[in-house]
Structures are given as structure tokens and as C-alpha cells.
C-alpha positions, 0 to 999 in steps of 0.5 A: 500500500505504501509503495502504491501511494508513493507511485501515485504521488510521483505520477501526480507530480509528473502530471502537474509538471506536464500541465504547467507548460508554457503555451506559445501561439501565433497571433494576428492583429492589425494596424489600419490595413496592415496585417501584423503577425506576432507570437504570444507566450504564457504559462497556462497553469497560472490563473491570476492576471499578470504583467505583460511584456512586449518583445521588439525584434532585431532588425532581422524582423520577427524571428525565432530569437524574439519568440524564444525571449517571449517564452523565457518571459512566460517561464518567469510568470509573465505574458509576453508578446513578440511583436511584428514591426515590419508587417506580415511577419516580414523577415530579412535574410541579408543586412541590406534588406534588414537595413531597409526595413528598419530604416523605413520605420526609423524615418517614420516614427509615427508609423512605428508608434502606431504599430507598437500601440496596436501590439500593446492593445492586443497584449492588454486585451489578453485574459491573462494580462493585467492591462495596467502593468505593461513593459517592453524590451527590445534588441538592436533595432528593437532596443531603439524602438522601445527607447523611442516609445518611452520618449513619446510617453507611451504608457509603459511601466518600464523599457529595457534596451539591449544593444540598441541605438541611442540617438534620436531626432526627438529627445525626451522632454521633461514630464513626458516619459512615464516609463523607467528606462534600463539600457544594456550596452556593449562597451566595444559596440562600434555602432554606439559611439562614446559621444552618443552615450554622453548625449543619451545620458545628458538627454535622460538627465535633463528630462528627469527620466528614471534610467540606468545605463549598464555598459559591459567592458569588451563586449560588442554588438548583439551580445545577447543573441547566440546566433550573432557569431554566425551572422557576423561571419556570414556578412562580415559584421562586428557582431559577437555573442557574449554569454556572460553579458547575456546572463548578466543583463537577463538577471538584471532585467528580472530584478528590474521587472520585480521592482517596477511591478512590485 
């Protein structure tokens, strides 16, 4: 009898673990006439509403890397939406196309904001999400996007940018930025100059933004993406994954979320 009870308990634990799986599903939404294709991830074993996190992709477009980050956030107890900024799930296979796609939105920030807000609304409408507790993270191109959304006063609790662009044509204004800002930068990233860092810090200070800037010595661009080395070699780009900086930035991000959603 005792042996049977032990076996039953083990089976229940295994069954419970199997049921507490992260759910990931493709979702479609629209910004005007533009069809956008995102990816939603959450833990369906959690019944209460939880904070939602938007994940903005690199300049390559909505790819598996952005989806994996959404899954990682879901495992931490959040509902995450990997967004589609380019439309129709469009992705680039070459830097020329990636630069073109990203450039079109950088030159039209009103359109970028409209598409971002469409994703924000979709996330807030999810049954598993507390619509009043939302943050956003972004990588490379996406890092620049979430910083721009913060500058524009989008209603977010916080944004985290990883190896993202810092420059802007519309600097933050005092009293307009409501999100807390966290920036992770590689000190040896050739795409971010020392002058840009000084200008960014000055901009944030003058606008009274609650921000933190983290720089990792010896670290290059795209340091959080395990595929960075492959892209770098294939296209002769200064990209390099750094496992230590990846782990450190993710750990600090988790603490950041605990703080802003406390």
C-alpha cells in the first residue's frame, strides 16, 4: 500500500509538471490595413492576471530569437508578446534588406508608434494580462524602438534596451516619459559611439527620466543573441555573442521587472 501511494504521488507530480507548460501561439492583429503577425507566450497553469511584456525584434524582423525571449518571459510568470514591426511577419535574410526595413520605420516614427500601440492593445486585451502593468524590451533595432516609445510617453511601466541605438531626432522632454528606462550596452559596440552615450545620458538627465545605463567592458554588438557569431561571419559584421553579458543583463532585467511591478 505504501509503495502504491508513493507511485501515485510521483505520477501526480509528473502530471502537474506536464500541465504547467508554457503555451506559445501565433497571433494576428492589425494596424489600419496592415496585417501584423506576432507570437504570444504564457504559462497556462497560472490563473491570476499578470504583467505583460512586449518583445521588439532585431532588425532581422520577427524571428525565432524574439519568440524564444517571449517564452523565457512566460517561464518567469509573465505574458509576453513578440511583436511584428515590419508587417506580415516580414523577415530579412541579408543586412541590406534588414537595413531597409528598419530604416523605413526609423524615418517614420509615427508609423512605428502606431504599430507598437496596436501590439500593446492586443497584449492588454489578453485574459491573462493585467492591462495596467505593461513593459517592453527590445534588441538592436528593437532596443531603439522601445527607447523611442518611452520618449513619446507611451504608457509603459518600464523599457529595457539591449544593444540598441541611442540617438534620436526627438529627445525626451521633461514630464513626458512615464516609463523607467534600463539600457544594456556593449562597451566595444562600434555602432554606439562614446559621444552618443554622453548625449543619451545628458538627454535622460535633463528630462528627469528614471534610467540606468549598464555598459559591459569588451563586449560588442548583439551580445545577447547566440546566433550573432554566425551572422557576423556570414556578412562580415562586428557582431559577437557574449554569454556572460547575456546572463548578466537577463538577471538584471528580472530584478528590474520585480521592482517596477512590485
